[in-house]
N, CA, C and O atoms as a MOPAC input file, in Angstrom:
PM7 MOZYME 1SCF
protein

 N      1.06700 1    -1.57700 1     0.45400 1
 C      0.13600 1     0.18000 1     0.16600 1
 C      0.83800 1     1.51700 1    -0.43400 1
 O      2.06300 1     1.39800 1    -0.41300 1
 N      0.56000 1     2.29100 1    -0.76500 1
 C      0.91500 1     3.33100 1    -0.91200 1
 C      0.35400 1     4.48500 1     0.16600 1
 O     -0.40200 1     5.37200 1    -0.23200 1
 N      0.55700 1     4.44500 1     0.82100 1
 C      0.42000 1     5.82500 1     2.55900 1
 C      0.24100 1     7.00500 1     1.52600 1
 O     -0.93700 1     7.28000 1     1.29700 1
 N      0.93300 1     7.55000 1     1.04000 1
 C      0.70700 1     9.12200 1     0.13100 1
 C     -0.41500 1     9.04100 1    -0.67100 1
 O     -1.43500 1     9.70100 1    -0.47100 1
 N     -0.22400 1     8.07700 1    -1.77300 1
 C     -1.40400 1     7.24900 1    -2.60000 1
 C     -2.39000 1     7.26700 1    -1.71800 1
 O     -3.04800 1     8.30700 1    -1.72700 1
 N     -2.76400 1     6.30400 1    -0.81900 1
 C     -4.08100 1     7.04200 1    -0.51500 1
 C     -4.71700 1     7.88200 1     0.97300 1
 O     -5.82500 1     7.72500 1     1.48700 1
 N     -3.45800 1     8.90300 1     1.47000 1
 C     -3.57400 1     9.76900 1     2.22900 1
 C     -4.58600 1    10.74400 1     0.78800 1
 O     -5.76200 1    11.09000 1     0.90000 1
 N     -3.64900 1    10.99900 1    -0.50500 1
 C     -4.91300 1    12.05000 1    -1.54900 1
 C     -5.09000 1    11.77600 1    -1.85400 1
 O     -4.83700 1    12.44600 1    -2.85500 1
 N     -5.91100 1    10.34400 1    -2.45800 1
 C     -7.40400 1     9.75700 1    -2.26300 1
 C     -8.36500 1    10.43600 1    -1.60600 1
 O     -9.31300 1    11.08200 1    -2.05300 1
 N     -7.88300 1    10.13500 1    -0.04600 1
 C     -8.64800 1    10.21500 1     0.82500 1
 C     -9.43000 1    12.14600 1     1.35900 1
 O    -10.46600 1    12.66200 1     1.77900 1
 N     -7.83500 1    12.55000 1     0.88200 1
 C     -8.80700 1    14.23300 1     0.30800 1
 C     -9.30600 1    14.53600 1    -0.58600 1
 O     -9.98800 1    15.55600 1    -0.49300 1
 N     -9.25300 1    13.93000 1    -1.73900 1
 C    -10.14800 1    14.34800 1    -2.59900 1
 C    -11.54000 1    13.97300 1    -2.82000 1
 O    -12.39000 1    14.35000 1    -3.62700 1
 N    -11.52500 1    13.00200 1    -1.73700 1
 C    -12.62700 1    11.98400 1    -1.64400 1
 C    -13.25200 1    12.72700 1    -0.55900 1
 O    -14.45500 1    12.51900 1    -0.71700 1
 N    -13.08600 1    13.53000 1     0.52600 1
 C    -13.00500 1    14.32500 1     1.67700 1
 C    -13.66700 1    15.93100 1     0.83000 1
 O    -14.56600 1    16.56100 1     1.38700 1
 N    -13.28700 1    16.23800 1    -0.03600 1
 C    -13.66200 1    17.46100 1    -0.84800 1
 C    -14.90500 1    17.41600 1    -1.54600 1
 O    -15.51700 1    18.46200 1    -1.76000 1
 N    -15.36500 1    16.24200 1    -1.94600 1
 C    -16.49800 1    16.13200 1    -2.07700 1
 C    -17.40700 1    15.71400 1    -1.43600 1
 O    -18.28300 1    15.02200 1    -1.95500 1
 N    -17.40000 1    16.17400 1     0.36500 1
 C    -18.71200 1    15.80700 1     1.09200 1
 C    -18.53400 1    14.19000 1     2.16700 1
 O    -19.23800 1    13.53000 1     2.93200 1
 N    -17.54800 1    14.16400 1     1.77200 1
 C    -17.11100 1    12.56000 1     3.07700 1
 C    -16.02300 1    13.19900 1     3.99800 1
 O    -14.89300 1    13.67900 1     3.91300 1
 N    -17.27000 1    12.86200 1     5.19100 1
 C    -16.79000 1    12.81200 1     6.25500 1
 C    -16.35100 1    11.28100 1     7.74100 1
 O    -16.15300 1    10.99000 1     8.92100 1
 N    -16.43400 1    10.96900 1     6.69500 1
 C    -15.77200 1     9.68100 1     7.49700 1
 C    -14.16300 1     9.70400 1     7.87400 1
 O    -13.48900 1    10.72600 1     7.74400 1
 N    -13.61700 1     8.41500 1     8.37000 1
 C    -12.10300 1     8.73800 1     8.99800 1
 C    -11.34600 1     8.29800 1     7.56700 1
 O    -11.89900 1     7.82000 1     6.57700 1
 N     -9.86800 1     8.60700 1     7.74800 1
 C     -8.91600 1     7.29000 1     6.69600 1
 C     -9.25300 1     6.18800 1     6.73200 1
 O     -9.69400 1     5.69900 1     5.69300 1
 N     -9.19600 1     5.58900 1     7.62700 1
 C     -9.81800 1     3.96300 1     7.88200 1
 C    -11.13400 1     3.29800 1     7.51100 1
 O    -11.21500 1     2.15800 1     7.05400 1
 N    -12.25000 1     4.18700 1     7.76800 1
 C    -13.51400 1     4.13400 1     6.71200 1
 C    -13.19800 1     4.21700 1     5.52100 1
 O    -13.52600 1     3.28400 1     4.78700 1
 N    -12.58000 1     5.18100 1     5.05100 1
 C    -12.31100 1     5.21400 1     3.82300 1
 C    -11.85000 1     4.38000 1     3.06900 1
 O    -12.10200 1     4.39100 1     1.86400 1
 N    -10.93000 1     3.32100 1     3.75800 1
 C    -10.41100 1     2.59700 1     3.23500 1
 C    -11.14500 1     1.38700 1     2.99600 1
 O    -11.21900 1     0.62800 1     2.02900 1
 N    -11.82400 1     1.42000 1     4.47300 1
 C    -13.26400 1    -0.11100 1     3.79600 1
 C    -13.87000 1    -0.08700 1     3.47700 1
 O    -14.60600 1    -1.05200 1     3.26800 1
 N    -14.20300 1     1.87600 1     2.95600 1
 C    -15.65700 1     1.73100 1     2.12100 1
 C    -14.83400 1     1.24400 1     0.73900 1
 O    -15.32400 1     0.38200 1     0.00900 1
 N    -13.70500 1     1.79300 1     0.48200 1
 C    -12.96700 1     1.29800 1    -1.16100 1
 C    -13.45700 1    -0.03300 1    -1.43200 1
 O    -14.14500 1    -0.40900 1    -2.38100 1
 N    -12.69800 1    -1.12200 1     0.18400 1
 C    -12.83400 1    -2.28300 1     0.24500 1
 C    -14.24700 1    -3.13400 1     0.15200 1
 O    -14.22000 1    -4.36400 1     0.19100 1
 N    -15.14000 1    -2.60200 1     0.06200 1
 C    -16.71900 1    -2.91400 1     0.06800 1
 C    -17.64200 1    -2.69200 1    -0.52300 1
 O    -18.61500 1    -3.43000 1    -0.67500 1
 N    -17.40000 1    -1.23000 1    -1.10600 1
 C    -18.15300 1    -0.71300 1    -2.25200 1
 C    -17.61400 1     0.01400 1    -3.25500 1
 O    -16.91700 1     1.01600 1    -3.09300 1
 N    -18.07100 1    -0.70200 1    -4.79500 1
 C    -17.97900 1    -0.93300 1    -5.91700 1
 C    -17.81000 1     0.61600 1    -6.85900 1
 O    -17.08900 1     1.04100 1    -7.76200 1
 N    -19.09000 1     1.17200 1    -5.91200 1
 C    -19.34800 1     2.56200 1    -6.38300 1
 C    -18.22200 1     3.57500 1    -5.81100 1
 O    -17.47300 1     4.28200 1    -6.48400 1
 N    -18.25600 1     3.52200 1    -5.09500 1
 C    -17.36200 1     4.09700 1    -4.01400 1
 C    -15.66700 1     4.06900 1    -4.50000 1
 O    -14.78800 1     4.93100 1    -4.46600 1
 N    -15.69400 1     2.68800 1    -4.94300 1
 C    -14.70900 1     2.16300 1    -5.22400 1
 C    -14.30500 1     3.65400 1    -7.31700 1
 O    -13.27000 1     4.08600 1    -7.82400 1
 N    -15.39000 1     3.75600 1    -7.58100 1
 C    -15.53500 1     3.78300 1    -8.91100 1
 C    -15.10000 1     5.18700 1    -9.19000 1
 O    -14.40200 1     5.61500 1   -10.11000 1
 N    -15.89700 1     6.06000 1    -7.78500 1
 C    -15.99500 1     7.23900 1    -7.43300 1
 C    -14.30900 1     8.02000 1    -7.13800 1
 O    -13.79900 1     8.99800 1    -7.68500 1
 N    -13.90300 1     7.31400 1    -6.30200 1
 C    -12.41600 1     7.24000 1    -5.93200 1
 C    -11.98500 1     7.32200 1    -6.89500 1
 O    -11.58300 1     8.45300 1    -7.16700 1
 N    -11.82000 1     6.36000 1    -7.84700 1
 C    -10.82900 1     5.83700 1    -8.90500 1
 C    -10.57700 1     7.41700 1   -10.30400 1
 O     -9.57200 1     7.84500 1   -10.87200 1
 N    -12.24700 1     7.87700 1   -10.36000 1
 C    -12.46100 1     8.94500 1   -11.11100 1
 C    -12.02400 1    10.15900 1   -10.93900 1
 O    -11.58000 1    10.87200 1   -11.83900 1
 N    -12.17300 1    10.59800 1    -9.22900 1
 C    -11.42900 1    11.75100 1    -9.09600 1
 C    -10.12700 1    11.78900 1    -8.59700 1
 O     -9.70500 1    12.88700 1    -8.23600 1
 N     -8.97600 1    10.22900 1    -8.44900 1
 C     -7.91800 1    10.29100 1    -8.78000 1
 C     -7.62000 1    10.18600 1   -10.19800 1
 O     -6.45100 1    10.52500 1   -10.38100 1
 N     -7.98600 1     9.97800 1   -10.87300 1
 C     -7.86200 1     9.98000 1   -12.51300 1
 C     -7.80900 1    11.35900 1   -12.95000 1
 O     -6.94500 1    11.79800 1   -13.70900 1
 N     -9.17200 1    12.32200 1   -12.22900 1
 C     -9.21500 1    13.73000 1   -12.91800 1
 C     -7.93600 1    14.50600 1   -12.66900 1
 O     -7.43600 1    15.34700 1   -13.41700 1
 N     -7.27100 1    13.88100 1   -10.92700 1
 C     -6.14000 1    14.80900 1   -10.93700 1
 C     -4.76300 1    14.31100 1   -11.26400 1
 O     -3.91600 1    14.57600 1   -10.41200 1
 N     -4.25000 1    13.45600 1   -12.62000 1
 C     -3.34800 1    13.02400 1   -13.19500 1
 C     -3.18600 1    11.42700 1   -13.43400 1
 O     -2.55800 1    10.87100 1   -14.33500 1
 N     -3.74000 1    10.99200 1   -12.64400 1
 C     -3.05700 1     9.76900 1   -12.14800 1
 C     -3.68300 1     9.50300 1   -13.51100 1
 O     -4.61300 1    10.19400 1   -13.92600 1
 N     -3.04300 1     8.26700 1   -14.35400 1
 C     -2.91500 1     7.36100 1   -15.66300 1
 C     -3.05500 1     6.04500 1   -15.31000 1
 O     -2.56700 1     5.39500 1   -16.23400 1
 N     -3.52600 1     5.20200 1   -14.32800 1
 C     -2.87100 1     3.72200 1   -14.24300 1
 C     -4.56400 1     3.38600 1   -14.25700 1
 O     -5.55100 1     4.11200 1   -14.37800 1
 N     -4.41000 1     2.16400 1   -14.10400 1
 C     -5.77100 1     1.46900 1   -14.58700 1
 C     -6.63300 1     1.13000 1   -13.42900 1
 O     -6.16500 1     1.08800 1   -12.29200 1
 N     -7.43800 1     0.97400 1   -13.59500 1
 C     -8.63200 1     0.51400 1   -11.46200 1
 C     -7.43000 1    -0.66900 1   -11.12400 1
 O     -6.72700 1    -0.51400 1   -10.12600 1
 N     -7.32000 1    -1.36400 1   -11.64800 1
 C     -6.63800 1    -2.51800 1   -10.96200 1
 C     -5.54000 1    -1.71400 1   -10.40600 1
 O     -5.46000 1    -1.53000 1    -9.19200 1
 N     -4.82000 1    -1.30000 1   -11.11100 1
 C     -3.54000 1    -0.69200 1   -11.16200 1
 C     -3.35300 1    -0.03000 1    -9.53400 1
 O     -2.54900 1    -0.21100 1    -8.61900 1
 N     -4.86800 1     1.03600 1    -9.80000 1
 C     -5.25900 1     1.89800 1    -8.57400 1
 C     -5.17200 1     1.50500 1    -6.83700 1
 O     -4.81200 1     2.03100 1    -5.78400 1
 N     -5.98600 1    -0.27100 1    -7.53600 1
 C     -6.67100 1    -0.75400 1    -6.39300 1
 C     -5.59300 1    -1.45000 1    -5.82500 1
 O     -5.83500 1    -1.79500 1    -4.66900 1
 N     -3.65400 1    -2.01800 1    -6.55300 1
 C     -3.20600 1    -2.41400 1    -6.15600 1
 C     -2.07300 1    -0.92600 1    -5.12700 1
 O     -1.65500 1    -1.00500 1    -3.97200 1
 N     -1.94500 1    -0.08200 1    -5.84500 1
 C     -1.82000 1     0.93000 1    -5.44900 1
 C     -2.51000 1     1.59800 1    -3.91600 1
 O     -1.86600 1     2.27500 1    -3.11400 1
 N     -4.02500 1     1.18800 1    -3.77100 1
 C     -3.99400 1     1.70400 1    -2.27000 1
 C     -4.21900 1     0.20500 1    -1.25000 1
 O     -4.52700 1     0.24500 1    -0.05800 1
 N     -3.95200 1    -1.22100 1    -2.14700 1
 C     -3.62100 1    -2.02100 1    -1.40000 1
 C     -5.04500 1    -2.63400 1    -0.54900 1
 O     -5.13700 1    -2.89500 1     0.65000 1
 N     -6.10000 1    -2.75700 1    -1.63400 1
 C     -7.05500 1    -3.00700 1    -1.29200 1
 C     -7.25400 1    -4.46200 1    -1.64100 1
 O     -6.48300 1    -5.01000 1    -2.43000 1
 N     -8.25400 1    -5.10400 1    -1.08600 1
 C     -7.97900 1    -6.34600 1    -1.59300 1
 C     -8.57800 1    -6.83400 1    -2.55000 1
 O     -9.56400 1    -6.28100 1    -3.03700 1
 N     -8.03300 1    -8.08900 1    -3.04200 1
 C     -8.42000 1    -8.75700 1    -4.26200 1
 C     -9.72900 1    -8.86800 1    -4.21000 1
 O    -10.25600 1    -8.11400 1    -3.39100 1
 N    -10.74100 1    -9.85400 1    -5.07000 1
 C    -11.81700 1   -10.84700 1    -4.89600 1
 C    -11.45400 1   -11.97100 1    -3.79500 1
 O    -10.67800 1   -12.91800 1    -3.66300 1
 N    -12.32700 1   -11.40000 1    -3.18500 1
 C    -12.30600 1   -13.07000 1    -2.05700 1
 C    -12.69700 1   -13.87600 1    -3.03400 1
 O    -13.29500 1   -13.41300 1    -4.00500 1
 N    -12.35400 1   -15.49800 1    -2.89500 1
 C    -12.41700 1   -16.82500 1    -3.07100 1
 C    -14.21100 1   -17.04900 1    -3.27100 1
 O    -14.43500 1   -17.52700 1    -4.38300 1
 N    -15.06000 1   -16.89100 1    -2.72800 1
 C    -16.77900 1   -16.37000 1    -3.39000 1
 C    -17.08400 1   -16.02800 1    -4.38000 1
 O    -17.95200 1   -16.49900 1    -5.11600 1
 N    -15.98300 1   -14.61000 1    -4.62900 1
 C    -16.67000 1   -13.97400 1    -5.65700 1
 C    -16.02600 1   -14.75900 1    -7.08300 1
 O    -16.73400 1   -15.06200 1    -8.04300 1
 N    -14.45100 1   -15.03200 1    -6.99800 1
 C    -13.94200 1   -15.63700 1    -7.68800 1
 C    -15.01200 1   -16.81400 1    -8.14100 1
 O    -15.61700 1   -16.58600 1    -9.18800 1
 N    -15.32800 1   -18.16500 1    -7.38800 1
 C    -16.16300 1   -19.30300 1    -7.67100 1
 C    -17.38100 1   -18.85800 1    -8.12200 1
 O    -18.01400 1   -19.45700 1    -8.99100 1
 N    -17.85000 1   -17.58700 1    -7.45300 1
 C    -19.23700 1   -17.07900 1    -7.97000 1
 C    -19.10000 1   -17.13900 1   -10.04700 1
 O    -19.70200 1   -17.73000 1   -10.94300 1
 N    -17.98300 1   -16.17900 1    -9.96100 1
 C    -17.45400 1   -15.51700 1   -11.60700 1
 C    -17.00800 1   -17.18200 1   -12.53800 1
 O    -17.23700 1   -17.39700 1   -13.72800 1
 N    -16.43000 1   -18.01800 1   -11.68400 1
 C    -15.85500 1   -19.46600 1   -12.51300 1
 C    -17.10700 1   -20.21800 1   -12.78900 1
 O    -17.30500 1   -20.66500 1   -13.91800 1
 N    -18.00600 1   -20.39100 1   -11.77900 1
 C    -19.25100 1   -21.16400 1   -12.25400 1
 C    -20.25300 1   -20.25400 1   -13.37300 1
 O    -20.73200 1   -20.83200 1   -14.34800 1
 N    -20.53600 1   -18.63200 1   -13.09700 1
 C    -21.15100 1   -18.75000 1   -14.29600 1
 C    -20.72000 1   -18.89800 1   -15.80500 1
 O    -21.52900 1   -19.02300 1   -16.72400 1
 N    -18.88600 1   -18.86100 1   -16.00100 1
 C    -18.33900 1   -18.71100 1   -17.12100 1
 C    -18.58800 1   -20.31500 1   -17.44200 1
 O    -19.18800 1   -20.52600 1   -18.49600 1
 N    -18.33000 1   -21.09100 1   -16.92000 1
 C    -18.50500 1   -22.94300 1   -16.67000 1
 C    -19.81400 1   -22.89300 1   -17.20200 1
 O    -19.96900 1   -23.47700 1   -18.27400 1
 N    -21.04800 1   -22.18200 1   -16.56900 1
 C    -22.63600 1   -22.72000 1   -17.26300 1
 C    -22.84600 1   -21.98700 1   -18.81800 1
 O    -23.43500 1   -22.64300 1   -19.67700 1
 N    -22.25000 1   -20.36000 1   -19.19900 1
 C    -21.97100 1   -19.94200 1   -20.51800 1
 C    -21.58900 1   -20.61000 1   -21.26000 1
 O    -22.07800 1   -20.74800 1   -22.38100 1
 N    -20.38000 1   -21.33600 1   -20.71800 1
 C    -19.69300 1   -22.23000 1   -21.73400 1
 C    -19.98700 1   -23.88600 1   -22.60500 1
 O    -19.68100 1   -24.46600 1   -23.64700 1
 N    -20.72700 1   -24.07600 1   -21.43400 1
 C    -21.58400 1   -25.28200 1   -21.46400 1
 C    -22.53500 1   -26.21800 1   -22.75100 1
 O    -23.71700 1   -26.44900 1   -22.49600 1
 N    -22.30500 1   -26.41200 1   -23.27400 1
 C    -23.41400 1   -26.49000 1   -23.85400 1
 C    -24.86500 1   -26.58900 1   -23.57200 1
 O    -25.11900 1   -27.10000 1   -22.48200 1
 N    -25.69600 1   -26.28900 1   -24.16100 1
 C    -27.13900 1   -26.42100 1   -24.06500 1
 C    -27.41700 1   -28.44400 1   -23.99200 1
 O    -27.03200 1   -29.23700 1   -24.85100 1
 N    -28.05500 1   -28.72800 1   -22.90800 1
 C    -28.68600 1   -30.28300 1   -22.84400 1
 C    -29.92400 1   -30.30300 1   -24.33100 1
 O    -29.82400 1   -31.15800 1   -25.21100 1
 N    -30.96000 1   -29.27100 1   -24.34700 1
 C    -31.93800 1   -29.27300 1   -25.57700 1
 C    -31.53500 1   -28.84400 1   -27.04100 1
 O    -32.28200 1   -28.48600 1   -27.95200 1
 N    -29.65800 1   -29.01800 1   -27.02800 1
 C    -29.33100 1   -28.74300 1   -28.62200 1
 C    -29.74900 1   -30.01900 1   -29.36000 1
 O    -29.33900 1   -31.05300 1   -28.83100 1
 N    -30.46300 1   -30.15600 1   -30.44700 1
 C    -30.83700 1   -31.17100 1   -30.77800 1
 C    -29.73500 1   -31.82400 1   -31.67100 1
 O    -30.02900 1   -31.48900 1   -32.81800 1
 N    -28.49700 1   -32.67200 1   -31.70300 1
 C    -27.45600 1   -32.78800 1   -32.39100 1
 C    -27.61000 1   -34.04100 1   -33.14000 1
 O    -26.72400 1   -34.41400 1   -33.90800 1

C-alpha cells in the first residue's frame, strides 16, 4: 500500500463531502464498488493514468475474495457448457 496515495485519494474524496475517517474510507473502497469507482475517477482526474486494477493495487485494497471468484467461474462454466436441449 502506498500511504501517500491513500492520503491523497482520501483528501480528494473528502473534498466532495465525505466526512468519514481515513480508515473508514479505506474500508468503504474495499466494500463498495461504486465508492471505489468514484474515488478512482477523482484520482484519475487529478492526473493518475493507471488502470482501476493499478489503483486498487496502489491503495493495497483486497482482491476479490474466493467466493466471488467461485461465482465468476461458475457463471463462465454455465455459459460455456453446451445446452442439453441442443438437438444433435
